[in-house]
C-alpha positions as CSV (number, residue, x, y, z in Angstrom):
1,M,0.0,0.0,0.0
2,Q,2.8,2.4,1.0
3,R,4.6,1.6,-2.3
4,R,1.5,2.3,-4.4
5,V,1.0,5.7,-2.7
6,F,4.7,6.5,-3.3
7,V,4.4,5.5,-7.0
8,A,1.2,7.6,-7.4
9,S,2.9,10.6,-5.7
10,A,6.0,10.3,-7.9
11,A,3.8,10.1,-11.0
12,S,1.9,13.2,-10.0
13,L,5.1,15.1,-9.9
14,L,5.6,14.2,-13.5
15,V,2.3,15.7,-14.5
16,R,3.5,19.3,-15.0
17,P,1.9,22.2,-16.9
18,A,3.1,22.8,-20.4
19,W,4.8,26.1,-19.5
20,A,7.0,24.3,-17.0
21,D,8.5,22.1,-19.7
22,A,8.6,24.5,-22.6
23,K,9.9,28.0,-22.6
24,F,7.1,30.6,-22.3
25,E,6.8,32.4,-25.7
26,L,5.7,36.0,-25.6
27,A,5.0,38.0,-28.7
28,V,4.8,41.8,-28.5
29,I,3.5,43.9,-31.3
30,G,4.1,47.7,-31.4
31,F,1.8,49.3,-34.1
32,Q,4.3,52.0,-35.0
33,M,7.6,52.0,-33.3
34,S,8.7,55.2,-34.8
35,S,6.3,56.7,-32.3
36,E,8.0,57.2,-29.0
37,T,5.0,56.1,-27.0
38,H,4.5,52.9,-28.9
39,A,8.2,52.0,-28.5
40,R,8.2,52.8,-24.8
41,A,5.3,50.5,-24.1
42,A,6.4,47.7,-26.4
43,N,10.1,47.8,-25.3
44,A,9.1,47.8,-21.6
45,A,6.8,44.8,-22.2
46,A,9.6,42.9,-24.1
47,G,12.1,43.8,-21.4
48,A,9.9,42.6,-18.6
49,G,9.2,39.4,-20.5
50,R,12.9,38.7,-20.9
51,E,13.4,39.4,-17.2
52,M,10.8,36.6,-16.5
53,G,13.0,34.3,-18.5
54,W,10.6,34.1,-21.4
55,N,11.4,34.0,-25.1
56,V,10.3,37.3,-26.5
57,T,9.5,38.3,-30.1
58,L,9.1,42.0,-30.7
59,L,7.4,43.1,-33.9
60,N,6.9,46.5,-35.5
61,S,3.8,47.0,-37.7
62,E,5.3,50.3,-39.0
63,G,2.0,52.0,-38.9
64,S,0.6,49.8,-41.6
65,L,-2.8,48.1,-41.0
66,P,-2.1,45.4,-43.7
67,K,1.3,44.6,-42.1
68,H,-0.4,44.6,-38.6
69,A,-2.9,42.1,-39.7
70,E,-0.3,40.0,-41.5
71,Q,1.9,39.9,-38.4
72,F,-1.0,39.0,-36.2
73,A,-2.1,36.2,-38.5
74,A,1.4,34.8,-38.6
75,L,1.6,34.8,-34.8
76,V,-1.7,32.9,-34.6
77,Q,-0.2,30.2,-36.8
78,R,2.9,30.1,-34.6
79,R,0.8,29.9,-31.4
80,P,2.9,31.8,-28.9
81,S,2.0,31.4,-25.2
82,A,0.6,35.0,-25.1
83,I,0.5,38.2,-27.1
84,I,0.7,41.9,-26.0
85,V,-0.4,44.5,-28.6
86,C,0.6,48.1,-28.0
87,M,-1.6,50.8,-29.6
88,G,-3.2,48.2,-31.8
89,K,-6.3,48.4,-33.9
90,P,-8.9,46.0,-32.3
91,I,-11.7,47.1,-34.7
92,E,-9.7,46.9,-37.9
93,A,-7.9,43.7,-36.8
94,D,-11.0,42.1,-35.2
95,A,-10.7,39.0,-37.3
96,Q,-7.1,38.4,-36.2
97,F,-8.0,39.0,-32.5
98,A,-10.9,36.5,-32.9
99,A,-8.6,33.9,-34.5
100,A,-6.1,34.3,-31.6
101,K,-8.8,33.8,-29.0
102,Q,-10.1,30.7,-30.9
103,A,-6.6,29.3,-30.9
104,G,-6.4,29.8,-27.1
105,I,-3.8,32.5,-27.2
106,P,-4.4,35.1,-24.4
107,I,-4.0,38.7,-25.4
108,I,-3.5,41.9,-23.4
109,T,-3.6,45.2,-25.3
110,I,-2.1,48.6,-24.2
111,M,-3.8,51.9,-25.1
112,S,-5.8,50.2,-27.9
113,G,-9.4,50.2,-26.8
114,A,-11.7,47.4,-25.7
115,N,-12.1,44.1,-27.6
116,P,-14.2,41.1,-26.6
117,H,-11.4,38.7,-27.7
118,V,-8.7,40.0,-25.2
119,L,-8.3,39.7,-21.5
120,F,-8.4,43.5,-21.1
121,D,-6.8,46.8,-22.3
122,I,-4.4,48.7,-20.1
123,A,-5.1,52.4,-20.5
124,V,-5.6,55.7,-18.9
125,N,-9.0,57.1,-18.5
126,E,-8.9,59.2,-21.7
127,Y,-12.2,61.0,-20.8
128,E,-10.7,62.3,-17.7
129,V,-7.3,63.1,-19.3
130,G,-9.0,64.8,-22.3
131,A,-11.1,67.0,-20.0
132,K,-8.2,68.0,-17.8
133,A,-5.9,68.9,-20.8
134,A,-8.7,70.9,-22.5
135,L,-9.5,72.9,-19.3
136,W,-5.8,73.5,-18.6
137,L,-5.4,75.1,-22.0
138,L,-8.6,77.1,-21.8
139,G,-7.5,78.4,-18.4
140,R,-4.3,79.6,-19.9
141,M,-6.3,81.4,-22.6
142,N,-8.6,82.9,-20.0
143,F,-11.4,81.0,-21.7
144,Q,-11.2,83.5,-24.6
145,G,-9.8,83.6,-28.1
146,G,-8.9,81.4,-31.1
147,L,-7.7,77.8,-30.9
148,L,-5.7,75.7,-33.3
149,E,-6.1,71.9,-33.1
150,E,-4.0,69.0,-34.3
151,R,-6.1,65.8,-34.1
152,F,-5.7,62.1,-34.8
153,D,-8.8,60.0,-35.1
154,G,-7.0,56.8,-36.1
155,N,-6.3,55.9,-32.5
156,A,-8.9,55.3,-29.8
157,S,-7.1,57.3,-27.2
158,T,-6.4,60.4,-29.3
159,R,-9.9,60.2,-30.8
160,I,-11.5,60.3,-27.3
161,R,-9.3,63.3,-26.3
162,G,-10.6,65.2,-29.3
163,K,-14.2,64.3,-28.6
164,V,-13.9,65.5,-25.0
165,L,-12.3,68.7,-26.2
166,D,-15.4,69.3,-28.4
167,C,-17.6,68.8,-25.3
168,V,-15.6,71.3,-23.3
169,L,-15.6,73.8,-26.2
170,S,-19.4,73.4,-26.6
171,E,-19.8,74.8,-23.0
172,N,-17.3,77.6,-23.4
173,Q,-18.3,79.7,-26.3
174,G,-15.6,82.3,-25.6
175,V,-13.1,80.0,-27.3
176,S,-13.5,79.2,-31.0
177,V,-11.6,76.8,-33.2
178,V,-10.0,78.9,-35.9
179,G,-8.1,76.0,-37.5
180,S,-8.0,72.3,-37.3
181,H,-5.8,69.6,-39.0
182,A,-6.4,65.9,-38.7
183,M,-3.3,63.8,-39.0
184,A,-3.6,60.9,-41.5
185,R,-2.7,57.4,-40.6
186,T,0.6,57.2,-42.4
187,A,4.1,56.0,-41.8
188,S,5.3,59.6,-42.5
189,W,2.9,61.2,-40.0
190,Q,5.6,63.8,-39.0
191,D,5.6,65.2,-42.5
192,D,1.8,65.2,-42.6
193,V,1.6,67.2,-39.3
194,R,4.3,69.6,-40.4
195,G,2.7,70.3,-43.7
196,G,-0.9,70.7,-42.3
197,M,0.0,72.8,-39.3
198,Q,2.5,75.0,-41.2
199,A,-0.3,76.0,-43.6
200,L,-2.7,76.7,-40.7
201,L,-0.1,78.8,-38.7
202,L,0.5,81.0,-41.8
203,R,-3.2,81.3,-42.6
204,Q,-4.4,82.0,-39.1
205,A,-1.4,84.1,-37.9
206,G,-2.4,86.4,-35.1
207,K,-5.9,84.8,-34.8
208,F,-5.1,82.0,-32.2
209,Q,-4.2,82.2,-28.5
210,G,-3.6,78.5,-27.9
211,V,-2.7,75.2,-29.6
212,W,-4.1,71.8,-28.7
213,A,-2.3,68.6,-29.8
214,S,-3.7,65.1,-29.4
215,F,-0.2,63.7,-28.5
216,D,3.3,64.9,-27.7
217,G,4.9,64.0,-31.0
218,Q,2.5,66.4,-32.8
219,A,3.3,69.1,-30.3
220,Y,7.1,68.8,-31.0
221,I,6.5,69.6,-34.6
222,I,4.2,72.5,-33.9
223,D,6.6,73.8,-31.3
224,D,9.4,73.8,-33.8
225,L,7.2,75.7,-36.3
226,L,6.2,78.3,-33.7
227,Q,9.8,78.8,-32.6
228,A,10.9,79.3,-36.2
229,Q,8.3,82.1,-36.3
230,G,9.8,83.8,-33.2
231,M,7.2,82.7,-30.7
232,K,8.3,82.5,-27.1
233,K,7.0,80.4,-24.2
234,G,3.7,81.7,-22.9
235,Q,2.8,83.7,-25.9
236,V,0.8,80.8,-27.4
237,P,0.6,77.9,-25.0
238,I,0.6,74.3,-26.3
239,I,-0.7,71.3,-24.3
240,S,-0.6,67.7,-25.3
241,V,-0.6,64.2,-23.8
242,D,2.0,61.5,-23.3
243,G,5.1,62.6,-21.4
244,G,8.7,61.6,-21.8
245,K,12.2,63.0,-21.8
246,E,11.9,65.1,-24.9
247,T,8.6,66.5,-23.7
248,Y,10.0,67.4,-20.3
249,R,13.1,69.0,-21.9
250,R,10.8,71.3,-24.0
251,I,8.6,72.2,-21.1
252,N,11.7,73.3,-19.2
253,D,13.2,75.1,-22.1
254,P,12.5,78.9,-22.0
255,D,12.6,79.0,-25.8
256,S,10.0,76.3,-26.3
257,T,6.3,77.0,-26.6
258,L,5.3,73.6,-25.2
259,M,3.9,74.4,-21.8
260,A,2.4,71.2,-20.4
261,T,1.5,67.6,-20.9
262,Y,-0.4,64.8,-19.1
263,A,2.2,62.1,-18.6
264,I,1.1,58.5,-19.3
265,P,3.2,55.8,-17.6
266,F,3.8,53.7,-20.7
267,E,6.7,51.7,-19.2
268,A,4.6,50.8,-16.2
269,M,1.8,49.7,-18.5
270,G,4.2,47.5,-20.5
271,R,5.5,45.8,-17.4
272,R,2.0,45.4,-15.9
273,A,0.9,43.5,-19.0
274,V,3.7,41.0,-18.4
275,T,2.9,40.5,-14.7
276,A,-0.8,40.2,-15.6
277,L,-0.1,37.5,-18.1
278,N,2.0,35.7,-15.6
279,S,-0.9,35.7,-13.1
280,V,-3.5,34.6,-15.7
281,V,-1.6,32.1,-17.8
282,I,1.0,30.6,-15.4
283,E,-0.6,31.1,-12.0
284,K,-4.1,30.4,-13.5
285,K,-5.8,33.3,-11.8
286,P,-8.9,34.8,-13.4
287,A,-8.6,38.1,-15.2
288,S,-11.3,39.4,-13.0
289,S,-8.8,39.2,-10.1
290,I,-6.8,41.9,-11.8
291,T,-9.5,44.2,-13.1
292,T,-13.3,44.1,-13.5
293,G,-14.4,44.8,-17.1
294,P,-12.5,45.4,-20.3
295,Y,-10.0,48.0,-18.9
296,L,-7.2,48.3,-16.4
297,F,-6.9,52.0,-15.8
298,Y,-3.8,53.9,-14.9
299,G,-3.6,57.6,-13.9
300,A,-2.0,60.4,-15.9
301,D,-0.3,63.4,-14.1
302,L,0.0,67.0,-15.2
303,V,3.6,68.0,-15.9
304,D,4.2,71.7,-16.4
305,Q,6.9,74.3,-15.4
306,S,5.9,73.9,-11.8
307,N,7.1,70.3,-11.5
308,V,9.1,69.4,-14.6
309,S,12.5,69.9,-13.0
310,A,11.9,66.8,-10.8
311,L,11.6,64.7,-13.9
312,L,14.6,65.9,-15.8
């Protein structure tokens, strides 16, 4: 009897989960790694995965929806242990997300929007961030004057920020939009923003008292254009959203017109995606133990001249 119990116990030790015998394979897709924010989140996730001892594949869709879908489909065929998608397109790539779920591949997205085929999306509350950024800028304008906008509707986060700005403006009639440019979804988005805003700045010269940009990369280009025109900090304030070393340098620079940003913790989000996958896939905890619903929200903090020195 004792021998049978021992044999049974020894046999049970041999029944190990698949991840214990095979290296955990993590795939990370950054939609457009030329964008600092996409790269920050994707690189942080990849780095955290390697620190866990996992094999990590890091892919760059280069801002191309066809390439994004192609990479996704190829991953589904390879069947990695899990996938993290940074700033992905859950609506446009819904078929690929669905195929991954059907194949039993758990997915966590970052700043991509909700999708029924993923565990959850790690994001900031863009409705809150959009309202705070809009009100900060209008406050600097004393709720009066003309506003220039640089939008991007091809991403859920920036699209929401723009919609919230519209809501704020609808209740503050003293501020009017005198010019708006919508960035196209293109690999050469910097050239698109530069061309569009340069035309607006020339056409609306002297008619605007503030500039709203949907993300920091756009604000850099507008800042350069304004500086080339001789604008100084505070003359025409710019606010955007994202945060990062270059943003903080510009906010601190007395020659830059960029005044503030709401800083999103992209690195923390990338690392959190990895620890969440470890909990769900390896430790077998339900996703509901991490967050309730389709989002895991992070906060975003205002960075302006009053506190930027602590971040440099």
